[in-house]
N, C-alpha and C positions, 0 to 999 in steps of 0.2 A: 368140370369140361366132360370126364370120362363118361358120366352118366348121359350126357346131350349125345355124346358119339353112340354108346349102346343103345340110348332112345332111337335114335336116326338108323342104327341098324335094325332095330325090332320092325321100324317103319317098312322099310326096305323091304324086309321079309315078309311081311303082313301083308303088302302092296302087290308083290310080285310071286305069290303063291299060284300054281297052277288051279285054276276053277273047281276040279275035280277034289281038290284039298282044302278047299274052303267049306266050312259046315254051311246046312242049308238052314236059313230061317224065313219062317213065314212073315216075317214082318217087312213092310214092303221099304225099299231104301236104305237097309241096317247098313248097307256097304258105305252111304255116305255120312251117316252116322259115326262111322268106325274111322273114316277119314278125318271127320271134324275133329273127333278125340286124339287122334294120333297127333295131330298138328298143334291143338289144343294144349295139350301134354308138352309136346316139342318148343313150342313156343313159352311157355312158363318157364322150362327149363333154361331156355337161352336168355329170355328175359333177366332172370335171377343170375346167370352167369355175368351178361354184361352190366348189371348193377355192379355187382360187387368186384368184379375184375377192370372197368372202365370207367365207372363212374360217369357213364352220358345220360343226359336229360332223358326225361319222359319220354318226347315226344320221338328221341333218337331210337330210344330202345322200341318203342310201337312200330315204328317204322321198320326196323332192322328187322324185327321178329316177323313181322308181316311179309317182308319182301322173301326172306327165308322161305317163308311157307310155300309162296308163291313161287320160287325157283326149285325148291327140292322136288315139292309137288309135280310141280310142270314137267320135271325132269324124269321123275316115277311114271308119269302118265304116257312120255316120250316112250322110253322102255318098255312099260308095259305092253305098248301098241308094235313096237319094232322087235324085240327080243325074246318076249315073254307069251304064255298061251293066253292072254287077256288083250281086252280092248283099251285104249285109253278114252277117258271120258269129261267132256268138260265139267259135267257137274261136279265129278269128284274133286278137280282141281278147285271149285269155286268152293267145296266144302272143305279142302284142305287151307283155303285162304282165310275163309271164315272162322275156321278153328285157330288158326295162327292169330288172326287180328282179337279174337275173344280171349284166347290165350293172354296176350300182350296187355290188354285192358285189363284183367283179370288180376296180372302179376303184383299190383301195388298192395290189395288186399292179402293177398298171399304172403307176402311180404312182410305185412303187417302182423300176421298170425304168426309166422316164424318168430319173428322179435319180441311178442307178447308171449310165445309157448317159451321161448328160450330163457325168460325172466325167471321161469318157476324153478 
């Protein structure tokens, strides 16, 4: 649980930094990849947490992790637009949701890897 909170804090800080503090890259849409990656990791962490703490079924875990990405990503986009020197972006929110969904879909493979790894 602590890891999820720490990662959510990292996402918040990364998404609310003033534009002048963000390194410039020559790769177009690198910010969309960052949003996707942030929420991919968050979704995996949440999915694993829910798997071990609640024993919910796979569909419920996917639904919750994706919904969490949508809500948290949406809140961040609103906050960026209203309170930080950033602009909210629908495509950032889409990247958040796709990252969350992808992480939730990937969690069974990661769970299998960790179970196999822990037997060594």
